[in-house]
Each structure stands twice: as structure tokens, then as C-alpha cells.
LOTORRO-187788 format. One record per residue (C-alpha): residue in three letters; chain; x, y, z. Coordinates in pm, whole numbers, plus 50000, padded with zeros to 5 digits. Example, Ala and Ser with C-alpha at 12.3 -4.5 7.8 and 13.67 -1.06 7.14 Angstrom:
+------+-------+-------+-------+-------+
: rest : kette :     u :     v :     w :
+------+-------+-------+-------+-------+
:  ala :     A : 51230 : 49550 : 50780 :
:  ser :     A : 51367 : 49894 : 50714 :
+------+-------+-------+-------+-------+
// end
This chain:
+------+-------+-------+-------+-------+
: rest : kette :     u :     v :     w :
+------+-------+-------+-------+-------+
:  unk :     A : 62610 : 10605 : 25784 :
:  unk :     A : 62924 : 10445 : 25634 :
:  unk :     A : 62977 : 10755 : 25421 :
:  unk :     A : 62940 : 10983 : 25723 :
:  unk :     A : 63184 : 10768 : 25922 :
:  unk :     A : 63443 : 10787 : 25643 :
:  unk :     A : 63403 : 11165 : 25633 :
:  unk :     A : 63440 : 11191 : 26011 :
:  unk :     A : 63726 : 10947 : 26071 :
:  unk :     A : 63865 : 10819 : 25743 :
:  unk :     A : 64211 : 10887 : 25606 :
:  unk :     A : 64379 : 10999 : 25928 :
:  unk :     A : 64733 : 10869 : 25997 :
:  unk :     A : 64802 : 10576 : 26228 :
:  unk :     A : 65001 : 10785 : 26474 :
:  unk :     A : 64695 : 11005 : 26529 :
:  unk :     A : 64494 : 10701 : 26637 :
:  unk :     A : 64758 : 10600 : 26893 :
:  unk :     A : 64733 : 10952 : 27034 :
:  unk :     A : 64354 : 10923 : 27029 :
:  unk :     A : 64346 : 10595 : 27218 :
:  unk :     A : 64592 : 10729 : 27475 :
:  unk :     A : 64388 : 11041 : 27547 :
:  unk :     A : 64067 : 10836 : 27573 :
:  unk :     A : 64217 : 10604 : 27835 :
:  unk :     A : 64366 : 10894 : 28026 :
:  unk :     A : 64032 : 11077 : 28036 :
:  unk :     A : 63843 : 10767 : 28144 :
:  unk :     A : 64046 : 10779 : 28465 :
:  unk :     A : 64056 : 11155 : 28514 :
:  unk :     A : 63870 : 11149 : 28843 :
:  unk :     A : 64056 : 11397 : 29061 :
:  unk :     A : 64017 : 11728 : 28875 :
:  unk :     A : 63640 : 11675 : 28845 :
:  unk :     A : 63591 : 11626 : 29219 :
:  unk :     A : 63880 : 11821 : 29367 :
:  unk :     A : 63664 : 12115 : 29483 :
:  unk :     A : 63415 : 11879 : 29652 :
:  unk :     A : 63697 : 11669 : 29803 :
:  unk :     A : 63863 : 11974 : 29956 :
:  unk :     A : 63545 : 12130 : 30096 :
:  unk :     A : 63341 : 11822 : 30193 :
:  unk :     A : 63600 : 11558 : 30281 :
:  unk :     A : 63885 : 11779 : 30404 :
:  unk :     A : 63661 : 12061 : 30534 :
:  unk :     A : 63859 : 12348 : 30382 :
:  unk :     A : 63680 : 12676 : 30310 :
:  unk :     A : 63572 : 12783 : 29961 :
:  unk :     A : 63861 : 13029 : 29945 :
:  unk :     A : 64112 : 12763 : 30055 :
:  unk :     A : 63979 : 12520 : 29795 :
:  unk :     A : 63996 : 12793 : 29532 :
:  unk :     A : 64358 : 12863 : 29624 :
:  unk :     A : 64451 : 12496 : 29582 :
:  unk :     A : 64283 : 12471 : 29242 :
:  unk :     A : 64429 : 12806 : 29144 :
:  unk :     A : 64776 : 12687 : 29239 :
:  unk :     A : 64726 : 12391 : 29008 :
:  unk :     A : 64666 : 12647 : 28735 :
:  unk :     A : 64981 : 12840 : 28829 :
:  unk :     A : 65183 : 12520 : 28809 :
:  unk :     A : 65016 : 12441 : 28479 :
:  unk :     A : 65116 : 12781 : 28342 :
:  unk :     A : 65478 : 12704 : 28420 :
:  unk :     A : 65442 : 12348 : 28290 :
:  unk :     A : 65296 : 12446 : 27955 :
:  unk :     A : 65571 : 12703 : 27900 :
:  unk :     A : 65842 : 12449 : 27979 :
:  unk :     A : 65662 : 12175 : 27785 :
:  unk :     A : 65630 : 12390 : 27474 :
:  unk :     A : 66000 : 12472 : 27467 :
:  unk :     A : 66101 : 12112 : 27539 :
:  unk :     A : 65869 : 11982 : 27266 :
:  unk :     A : 66054 : 12193 : 27008 :
:  unk :     A : 66405 : 12133 : 27142 :
:  unk :     A : 66403 : 11791 : 27312 :
:  unk :     A : 66119 : 11634 : 27117 :
:  unk :     A : 65748 : 11563 : 27149 :
:  unk :     A : 65779 : 11202 : 27267 :
:  unk :     A : 66034 : 11236 : 27551 :
:  unk :     A : 65853 : 11544 : 27683 :
:  unk :     A : 65522 : 11358 : 27696 :
:  unk :     A : 65661 : 11043 : 27856 :
:  unk :     A : 65857 : 11225 : 28126 :
:  unk :     A : 65558 : 11439 : 28220 :
:  unk :     A : 65310 : 11150 : 28220 :
:  unk :     A : 65512 : 10922 : 28447 :
:  unk :     A : 65580 : 11217 : 28678 :
:  unk :     A : 65208 : 11306 : 28688 :
:  unk :     A : 65114 : 10952 : 28793 :
:  unk :     A : 65358 : 10958 : 29084 :
:  unk :     A : 65242 : 11300 : 29203 :
:  unk :     A : 64875 : 11202 : 29175 :
:  unk :     A : 64930 : 10920 : 29424 :
:  unk :     A : 65127 : 11156 : 29647 :
:  unk :     A : 64838 : 11403 : 29650 :
:  unk :     A : 64599 : 11128 : 29757 :
:  unk :     A : 64805 : 11066 : 30071 :
:  unk :     A : 64883 : 11433 : 30146 :
:  unk :     A : 64721 : 11547 : 30469 :
:  unk :     A : 64837 : 11892 : 30576 :
:  unk :     A : 64714 : 12193 : 30380 :
:  unk :     A : 65066 : 12306 : 30291 :
:  unk :     A : 65144 : 11958 : 30158 :
:  unk :     A : 64834 : 11966 : 29939 :
:  unk :     A : 64932 : 12309 : 29809 :
:  unk :     A : 65286 : 12199 : 29722 :
:  unk :     A : 65191 : 11870 : 29557 :
:  unk :     A : 64904 : 12026 : 29364 :
:  unk :     A : 65139 : 12292 : 29228 :
:  unk :     A : 65391 : 12028 : 29110 :
:  unk :     A : 65110 : 11816 : 28968 :
:  unk :     A : 64996 : 12114 : 28763 :
:  unk :     A : 65349 : 12159 : 28626 :
:  unk :     A : 65395 : 11802 : 28501 :
:  unk :     A : 65036 : 11738 : 28393 :
:  unk :     A : 65011 : 12049 : 28177 :
:  unk :     A : 65360 : 12001 : 28030 :
:  unk :     A : 65211 : 11716 : 27826 :
:  unk :     A : 64962 : 11934 : 27639 :
:  unk :     A : 65185 : 12136 : 27402 :
:  unk :     A : 65387 : 11826 : 27308 :
:  unk :     A : 65068 : 11628 : 27244 :
:  unk :     A : 64911 : 11907 : 27036 :
:  unk :     A : 65232 : 11968 : 26840 :
:  unk :     A : 65258 : 11598 : 26759 :
:  unk :     A : 64900 : 11595 : 26636 :
:  unk :     A : 64962 : 11898 : 26413 :
:  unk :     A : 65282 : 11732 : 26286 :
:  unk :     A : 65108 : 11417 : 26164 :
:  unk :     A : 64770 : 11556 : 26049 :
:  unk :     A : 64763 : 11774 : 25734 :
:  unk :     A : 64590 : 12111 : 25746 :
:  unk :     A : 64284 : 11996 : 25551 :
:  unk :     A : 64206 : 11727 : 25811 :
:  unk :     A : 64277 : 11916 : 26134 :
:  unk :     A : 63922 : 12024 : 26218 :
:  unk :     A : 63816 : 11659 : 26185 :
:  unk :     A : 64113 : 11540 : 26389 :
:  unk :     A : 64059 : 11791 : 26667 :
:  unk :     A : 63688 : 11708 : 26673 :
:  unk :     A : 63768 : 11337 : 26709 :
:  unk :     A : 64018 : 11415 : 26982 :
:  unk :     A : 63766 : 11633 : 27162 :
:  unk :     A : 63508 : 11356 : 27123 :
:  unk :     A : 63743 : 11109 : 27294 :
:  unk :     A : 63818 : 11357 : 27573 :
:  unk :     A : 63451 : 11402 : 27646 :
:  unk :     A : 63357 : 11036 : 27614 :
:  unk :     A : 63615 : 10975 : 27884 :
:  unk :     A : 63493 : 11277 : 28079 :
:  unk :     A : 63129 : 11162 : 28074 :
:  unk :     A : 63214 : 10815 : 28197 :
:  unk :     A : 63470 : 10935 : 28450 :
:  unk :     A : 63229 : 11190 : 28599 :
:  unk :     A : 62980 : 10915 : 28678 :
:  unk :     A : 63251 : 10672 : 28789 :
:  unk :     A : 63417 : 10931 : 29008 :
:  unk :     A : 63086 : 11008 : 29178 :
:  unk :     A : 63042 : 10640 : 29264 :
:  unk :     A : 63406 : 10599 : 29368 :
:  unk :     A : 63381 : 10903 : 29597 :
:  unk :     A : 63100 : 10729 : 29784 :
:  unk :     A : 63331 : 10435 : 29857 :
:  unk :     A : 63661 : 10612 : 29928 :
:  unk :     A : 63806 : 10938 : 29798 :
:  unk :     A : 64152 : 10777 : 29783 :
:  unk :     A : 64021 : 10555 : 29503 :
:  unk :     A : 63990 : 10867 : 29286 :
:  unk :     A : 64364 : 10929 : 29306 :
:  unk :     A : 64460 : 10564 : 29250 :
:  unk :     A : 64248 : 10525 : 28936 :
:  unk :     A : 64365 : 10859 : 28797 :
:  unk :     A : 64731 : 10764 : 28844 :
:  unk :     A : 64674 : 10422 : 28685 :
:  unk :     A : 64512 : 10562 : 28372 :
:  unk :     A : 64802 : 10806 : 28330 :
:  unk :     A : 65054 : 10522 : 28350 :
:  unk :     A : 64865 : 10325 : 28083 :
:  unk :     A : 64863 : 10630 : 27855 :
:  unk :     A : 65238 : 10673 : 27904 :
:  unk :     A : 65299 : 10305 : 27818 :
:  unk :     A : 65102 : 10345 : 27493 :
:  unk :     A : 65327 : 10637 : 27403 :
:  unk :     A : 65640 : 10444 : 27500 :
:  unk :     A : 65553 : 10145 : 27280 :
:  unk :     A : 65361 : 10288 : 26984 :
:  unk :     A : 65442 : 10658 : 26931 :
:  unk :     A : 65728 : 10775 : 26708 :
:  unk :     A : 65899 : 11112 : 26735 :
:  unk :     A : 65755 : 11365 : 26489 :
:  unk :     A : 65954 : 11685 : 26555 :
:  unk :     A : 66034 : 11840 : 26214 :
:  unk :     A : 66399 : 11818 : 26117 :
:  unk :     A : 66579 : 12148 : 26064 :
:  unk :     A : 66757 : 12232 : 25741 :
:  unk :     A : 67102 : 12220 : 25901 :
:  unk :     A : 67248 : 12106 : 26237 :
:  unk :     A : 67307 : 12465 : 26346 :
:  unk :     A : 66952 : 12578 : 26257 :
:  unk :     A : 66801 : 12450 : 26580 :
:  unk :     A : 67055 : 12648 : 26782 :
:  unk :     A : 66957 : 12967 : 26599 :
:  unk :     A : 66583 : 12899 : 26616 :
:  unk :     A : 66396 : 13181 : 26791 :
:  unk :     A : 66278 : 13122 : 27144 :
:  unk :     A : 65950 : 13174 : 27321 :
:  unk :     A : 65991 : 13551 : 27284 :
:  unk :     A : 65922 : 13524 : 26910 :
:  unk :     A : 65579 : 13378 : 26980 :
:  unk :     A : 65514 : 13638 : 27249 :
:  unk :     A : 65595 : 13918 : 27000 :
:  unk :     A : 65332 : 13784 : 26759 :
:  unk :     A : 65067 : 14041 : 26848 :
:  unk :     A : 64796 : 13881 : 26635 :
:  unk :     A : 64835 : 13550 : 26817 :
:  unk :     A : 64871 : 13701 : 27164 :
:  unk :     A : 64560 : 13917 : 27112 :
:  unk :     A : 64365 : 13608 : 27014 :
:  unk :     A : 64479 : 13431 : 27332 :
:  unk :     A : 64384 : 13728 : 27551 :
:  unk :     A : 64032 : 13735 : 27405 :
:  unk :     A : 63998 : 13358 : 27444 :
:  unk :     A : 64109 : 13379 : 27808 :
:  unk :     A : 63773 : 13533 : 27899 :
:  unk :     A : 63587 : 13230 : 27763 :
:  unk :     A : 63828 : 12994 : 27939 :
:  unk :     A : 63767 : 13161 : 28277 :
:  unk :     A : 63392 : 13121 : 28231 :
:  unk :     A : 63407 : 12758 : 28114 :
:  unk :     A : 63635 : 12654 : 28400 :
:  unk :     A : 63368 : 12754 : 28652 :
:  unk :     A : 63212 : 12411 : 28598 :
:  unk :     A : 63500 : 12256 : 28792 :
:  unk :     A : 63519 : 12508 : 29076 :
:  unk :     A : 63218 : 12723 : 29161 :
:  unk :     A : 62946 : 12514 : 28993 :
:  unk :     A : 62985 : 12212 : 29227 :
:  unk :     A : 62992 : 12447 : 29527 :
:  unk :     A : 62671 : 12617 : 29406 :
:  unk :     A : 62502 : 12281 : 29362 :
:  unk :     A : 62615 : 12167 : 29707 :
:  unk :     A : 62472 : 12488 : 29856 :
:  unk :     A : 62135 : 12392 : 29706 :
:  unk :     A : 62150 : 12058 : 29887 :
:  unk :     A : 62262 : 11844 : 29592 :
:  unk :     A : 62510 : 11561 : 29654 :
:  unk :     A : 62846 : 11491 : 29492 :
:  unk :     A : 62690 : 11201 : 29302 :
:  unk :     A : 62422 : 11436 : 29164 :
:  unk :     A : 62690 : 11678 : 29048 :
:  unk :     A : 62864 : 11385 : 28878 :
:  unk :     A : 62550 : 11295 : 28682 :
:  unk :     A : 62473 : 11657 : 28593 :
:  unk :     A : 62822 : 11732 : 28467 :
:  unk :     A : 62825 : 11400 : 28280 :
:  unk :     A : 62556 : 11554 : 28055 :
:  unk :     A : 62837 : 11765 : 27909 :
:  unk :     A : 63032 : 11462 : 27799 :
:  unk :     A : 62728 : 11267 : 27677 :
:  unk :     A : 62616 : 11552 : 27450 :
:  unk :     A : 62963 : 11590 : 27303 :
:  unk :     A : 62992 : 11214 : 27246 :
:  unk :     A : 62655 : 11209 : 27067 :
:  unk :     A : 62701 : 11522 : 26859 :
:  unk :     A : 63065 : 11632 : 26829 :
:  unk :     A : 63143 : 11430 : 26516 :
:  unk :     A : 62868 : 11617 : 26330 :
:  unk :     A : 63019 : 11958 : 26411 :
:  unk :     A : 63287 : 11970 : 26134 :
:  unk :     A : 63018 : 11920 : 25869 :
:  unk :     A : 62793 : 12174 : 26041 :
:  unk :     A : 63047 : 12457 : 26050 :
:  unk :     A : 63218 : 12377 : 25718 :
:  unk :     A : 63236 : 12686 : 25500 :
:  unk :     A : 63147 : 12933 : 25775 :
:  unk :     A : 63381 : 13212 : 25884 :
:  unk :     A : 63572 : 13076 : 26185 :
:  unk :     A : 63554 : 13408 : 26373 :
:  unk :     A : 63174 : 13408 : 26352 :
:  unk :     A : 63165 : 13047 : 26471 :
:  unk :     A : 63384 : 13138 : 26769 :
:  unk :     A : 63166 : 13441 : 26848 :
:  unk :     A : 62846 : 13237 : 26835 :
:  unk :     A : 63005 : 12973 : 27057 :
:  unk :     A : 63101 : 13236 : 27316 :
:  unk :     A : 62746 : 13373 : 27326 :
:  unk :     A : 62593 : 13028 : 27377 :
:  unk :     A : 62843 : 12951 : 27653 :
:  unk :     A : 62756 : 13281 : 27821 :
:  unk :     A : 62383 : 13209 : 27808 :
:  unk :     A : 62433 : 12866 : 27961 :
:  unk :     A : 62641 : 12986 : 28253 :
:  unk :     A : 62426 : 13296 : 28300 :
:  unk :     A : 62118 : 13079 : 28355 :
:  unk :     A : 62288 : 12908 : 28650 :
:  unk :     A : 62191 : 13220 : 28848 :
:  unk :     A : 61830 : 13097 : 28835 :
:  unk :     A : 61892 : 12722 : 28880 :
:  unk :     A : 61772 : 12560 : 29202 :
:  unk :     A : 61716 : 12194 : 29108 :
:  unk :     A : 61918 : 11917 : 28943 :
:  unk :     A : 61715 : 11928 : 28619 :
:  unk :     A : 61767 : 12305 : 28588 :
:  unk :     A : 62143 : 12270 : 28643 :
:  unk :     A : 62145 : 11994 : 28380 :
:  unk :     A : 61964 : 12228 : 28136 :
:  unk :     A : 62232 : 12494 : 28180 :
:  unk :     A : 62497 : 12230 : 28111 :
:  unk :     A : 62316 : 12137 : 27788 :
:  unk :     A : 62321 : 12499 : 27670 :
:  unk :     A : 62685 : 12582 : 27741 :
:  unk :     A : 62794 : 12243 : 27608 :
:  unk :     A : 62648 : 12332 : 27267 :
:  unk :     A : 62871 : 12639 : 27265 :
:  unk :     A : 63169 : 12438 : 27379 :
:  unk :     A : 63113 : 12189 : 27095 :
:  unk :     A : 63146 : 12475 : 26845 :
:  unk :     A : 63432 : 12647 : 27027 :
:  unk :     A : 63677 : 12365 : 27087 :
:  unk :     A : 63759 : 12239 : 26733 :
:  unk :     A : 63738 : 12592 : 26591 :
:  unk :     A : 63982 : 12721 : 26852 :
:  unk :     A : 64222 : 12430 : 26804 :
:  unk :     A : 64223 : 12465 : 26426 :
:  unk :     A : 64276 : 12843 : 26455 :
:  unk :     A : 64573 : 12797 : 26688 :
:  unk :     A : 64721 : 12536 : 26454 :
:  unk :     A : 64678 : 12764 : 26152 :
:  unk :     A : 64848 : 13054 : 26333 :
:  unk :     A : 65148 : 12840 : 26441 :
:  unk :     A : 65464 : 12848 : 26222 :
:  unk :     A : 65600 : 12494 : 26180 :
:  unk :     A : 65936 : 12545 : 26358 :
:  unk :     A : 65757 : 12699 : 26659 :
:  unk :     A : 65459 : 12468 : 26693 :
:  unk :     A : 65555 : 12349 : 27037 :
:  unk :     A : 65596 : 12704 : 27165 :
:  unk :     A : 65270 : 12827 : 27009 :
:  unk :     A : 65082 : 12525 : 27142 :
:  unk :     A : 65251 : 12587 : 27475 :
:  unk :     A : 65121 : 12943 : 27485 :
:  unk :     A : 64773 : 12818 : 27402 :
:  unk :     A : 64796 : 12567 : 27687 :
:  unk :     A : 64934 : 12845 : 27905 :
:  unk :     A : 64618 : 13039 : 27831 :
:  unk :     A : 64410 : 12750 : 27960 :
:  unk :     A : 64633 : 12715 : 28264 :
:  unk :     A : 64593 : 13085 : 28336 :
:  unk :     A : 64219 : 13041 : 28311 :
:  unk :     A : 64238 : 12738 : 28541 :
:  unk :     A : 64428 : 12950 : 28793 :
:  unk :     A : 64210 : 13261 : 28768 :
:  unk :     A : 63869 : 13093 : 28744 :
:  unk :     A : 63848 : 12938 : 29093 :
:  unk :     A : 64014 : 13234 : 29264 :
:  unk :     A : 63801 : 13501 : 29096 :
:  unk :     A : 63491 : 13284 : 29090 :
:  unk :     A : 63529 : 13173 : 29451 :
:  unk :     A : 63582 : 13532 : 29570 :
:  unk :     A : 63279 : 13656 : 29373 :
:  unk :     A : 63065 : 13369 : 29492 :
:  unk :     A : 63163 : 13414 : 29856 :
:  unk :     A : 63142 : 13794 : 29876 :
:  unk :     A : 62897 : 13905 : 29604 :
:  unk :     A : 62676 : 13599 : 29568 :
:  unk :     A : 62585 : 13348 : 29300 :
:  unk :     A : 62377 : 13590 : 29092 :
:  unk :     A : 62670 : 13830 : 29044 :
:  unk :     A : 62899 : 13539 : 28950 :
:  unk :     A : 62680 : 13382 : 28684 :
:  unk :     A : 62547 : 13703 : 28531 :
:  unk :     A : 62907 : 13826 : 28522 :
:  unk :     A : 62998 : 13513 : 28326 :
:  unk :     A : 62735 : 13607 : 28066 :
:  unk :     A : 62876 : 13960 : 28038 :
:  unk :     A : 63230 : 13833 : 27989 :
:  unk :     A : 63118 : 13602 : 27706 :
:  unk :     A : 62944 : 13889 : 27527 :
:  unk :     A : 63272 : 14083 : 27532 :
:  unk :     A : 63461 : 13777 : 27407 :
:  unk :     A : 63219 : 13737 : 27114 :
:  unk :     A : 63266 : 14101 : 27013 :
:  unk :     A : 63643 : 14060 : 27039 :
:  unk :     A : 63643 : 13758 : 26807 :
:  unk :     A : 63443 : 13946 : 26543 :
:  unk :     A : 63651 : 14265 : 26556 :
:  unk :     A : 63989 : 14089 : 26533 :
:  unk :     A : 63882 : 13817 : 26289 :
:  unk :     A : 64001 : 13981 : 25964 :
:  unk :     A : 64348 : 14036 : 26110 :
:  unk :     A : 64379 : 13667 : 26199 :
:  unk :     A : 64268 : 13556 : 25854 :
:  unk :     A : 64530 : 13778 : 25690 :
:  unk :     A : 64796 : 13623 : 25912 :
:  unk :     A : 64684 : 13269 : 25825 :
:  unk :     A : 64690 : 13349 : 25454 :
:  unk :     A : 65037 : 13497 : 25496 :
:  unk :     A : 65163 : 13182 : 25669 :
:  unk :     A : 65020 : 12957 : 25398 :
:  unk :     A : 65175 : 13170 : 25122 :
:  unk :     A : 65520 : 13211 : 25281 :
:  unk :     A : 65777 : 12967 : 25137 :
:  unk :     A : 66021 : 12793 : 25368 :
:  unk :     A : 66360 : 12950 : 25418 :
:  unk :     A : 66682 : 12775 : 25518 :
:  unk :     A : 66751 : 12989 : 25821 :
:  unk :     A : 66589 : 13200 : 26087 :
:  unk :     A : 66626 : 13577 : 26085 :
:  unk :     A : 66506 : 13850 : 26319 :
:  unk :     A : 66148 : 13967 : 26274 :
:  unk :     A : 65956 : 14283 : 26341 :
:  unk :     A : 65729 : 14264 : 26644 :
:  unk :     A : 65415 : 14186 : 26442 :
:  unk :     A : 65578 : 14043 : 26134 :
:  unk :     A : 65530 : 13687 : 26024 :
:  unk :     A : 65780 : 13466 : 26213 :
:  unk :     A : 66025 : 13342 : 25949 :
:  unk :     A : 66036 : 12975 : 25866 :
:  unk :     A : 66304 : 12709 : 25851 :
:  unk :     A : 66288 : 12424 : 25605 :
:  unk :     A : 66049 : 12156 : 25724 :
:  unk :     A : 66109 : 11819 : 25562 :
:  unk :     A : 65868 : 11561 : 25701 :
:  unk :     A : 66030 : 11358 : 25976 :
:  unk :     A : 66108 : 10999 : 25875 :
:  unk :     A : 65928 : 10861 : 26178 :
:  unk :     A : 65620 : 11069 : 26105 :
:  unk :     A : 65613 : 10949 : 25743 :
:  unk :     A : 65645 : 10589 : 25854 :
:  unk :     A : 65371 : 10631 : 26113 :
:  unk :     A : 65138 : 10787 : 25858 :
+------+-------+-------+-------+-------+
// end
């Protein structure tokens, strides 16, 4: 057991563990997103379409936030971007709890999406900065483990808090975000790589360089299908369970199965998938996710819904660290913030599209069409991963073999983005 623990968690830099603790605390209090659909339909008595629009608007705001956050992480720095967004998110979370009119909820939710999602590219870029390539699958697995430990506990806690007072959800969520920001303020050092010369940063390519990377953009487009399916667990799944007469507390326990499974098994995943082609792992994960969500079409009791959660969680456990490591491997060092921002943008787009498309399908075509459609999408995603896999591996090999250059020059649309010199930041070295 000691040997397994050393393999799973040993040798990672100190700064990574500060990030890990911060994300765990933040997720322990992430009550609102889990229960937002139920809050809007049950407590505020909005329609399914109105609730879907609110959650979708959060995704639109998140798309803007991740784009801004990725650019700021590269130009302003990882640490100031994270702190500004986290303190802003806490304030807006409390504001949302007191918002009453529908237009107020729409506006505040949009702004909350902007600031909350702006944290993600800075956080991911900082993690890639401090963790060497050989340890990133382990690091992302540990991070995902912390996210889901917090998610499992918060799902149960949020269900109990909702019974007492829905406002408590917003207060606890805001408080956990403030604590996470304070950990960053006190313990995290800036890790943004230093450029070779003072003028190099001014000549560094912008977001357009990442958008012209066709290999990376194609990977994101394929992954978007899986994101849209997975995000149904926060929008249409609770509505489907409520339609079958199941309470908000029951949904909390059922969805907590997702976090419990990941907590129990996620740290074994790196050893399980070691040595396997990452495209095949991603394809298998997509198929398992599709089977899990497809079976929801036949679920009519809490135990059956819990079984579907078990199945798609197994796919998610394979997908998450493999996806994160793939994105990191495809990201040139000077553009890590932007590449991570585009990856977060992909998730934000899925967050925006999932409740709108899912809610429309559920309301007008029925549950069977929604869940069987989710299975079909995942089959297409799996095929896409397999077909485009060799191209991604060639790009990763090219990035690893390309030496650093002192300046940035124009690139062909699908050429490897050129590199600037990347001496390790002093703060990052000290933290490690």
C-alpha cells in the first residue's frame, strides 16, 4: 500500500499540493451548480426552458471568461488572474442568492459564469508549469480525485441544505470560494514562464495562433460532443428524476455516487491505462459514457438511476486525466494559458449548449429521444478520437522534439506554433 501511495502521490512539487488543497475546499462548497436546475424549477417555479436558458447563459459567460482568463494568465500572470476571479465569484454568488426577478438572475448568472470560469485556464496553466510531463497524468488524476471527493460530499450536503433553506447553498458556496482565494493569496507563487527578452512578450502570438492550430481545434470539436452529453447530469437528469417523483435529496444521493466512485478508484486509473494508446483510451471512455447516459431512457427508480451513474462515471474516470494530459501535451509552453483557455472554453460551450439542447429535446421530443441521442453522440465521438489519433501523436512528438527559439515568428495555419525560450521561473523552482 505504501508503494502504491508513493506511485500515486509521491514526488510532486509543493505548489501542486497548495493547488490541490484549494480545489478540494472549493469543491466541498460547490453547492449551487449541482442544484441550480432544481432551485429554478422547484423553488422559483420557472419552466424547464427558462431554467435551461439560465444555465445556458452561465455557459455563455463561462465561454467569455475562459477566453479572457487564458489571455490574462499568459500576459498578467496565473496568480493575479486566479485571485481576481475567485474573489469576484464569491461576491456574485451571494448576489445570485438574493436575486429575485428573472432578468436579475439571468444577468448575475452570466457574470458569475465569466468570473468563475476565468479561473480555470490560469489554474491549469499553473499546474502544467510546476508538474513535469512525466508526472502530469498522476497530477491530473489527483486533482480530479480531489474535485470529485468534494463533489460527492457537496452533493449530499447540498441536498440537506436545500431542505433547510436554498439561500444556504449560495452562502456556503461563496464562503468556500473565499477560502480557496485566501490559500492562493498566502501560499501560491507566480509560475508564468519568463520570456527570453523583455520585448518577447509583446511579440508573443495571441489567441489566434491557438485557433489556427487545426490539430488542437479538431480535438476540441470532437471532445465537445462528450462534454454536452456529460453535462446533462446537471441539467436534464435532475428534471427527469423529478418527473419520476424523486426528491431533490434523492438526486443528491444518486449523483453523489459519481463522486464516491471516483474517490475510491481514480488513483488506480494512471496505473491501469499506463502504456495504452491515449486515443483508444479516450474512445473507450466515450463509449462507456454513452452507454451510461443511454440507459437513463429506461430508468424509473432511484437504484436504476444510480446504476446509470455508475456506468458513465467509469467512462469519466478514464476520460478526464487522459483528456487533461492530451491538452497539456498539445500546448506550447509560451501559450499554455491560451490553450488551456480554449479547452475550458470547450467545456463552457458544452455547459451552455447542454441544458438548452437537452431541455428542448426533453420538453418536445421526450426523455427517450434525449438519452438515446446521447448514446449516439458518444459513438461518433469515439470514432472521431480513433480517426484523428495518429495526427495528434505526430503533433505531440513534434512539440517534444522542437528546440526552444529566442523569438516568435509567424506560422503556417497548421504548423507547429514556434517557441520562445522557457527558463523555469524562480518562484516555480522555489515552490518545487
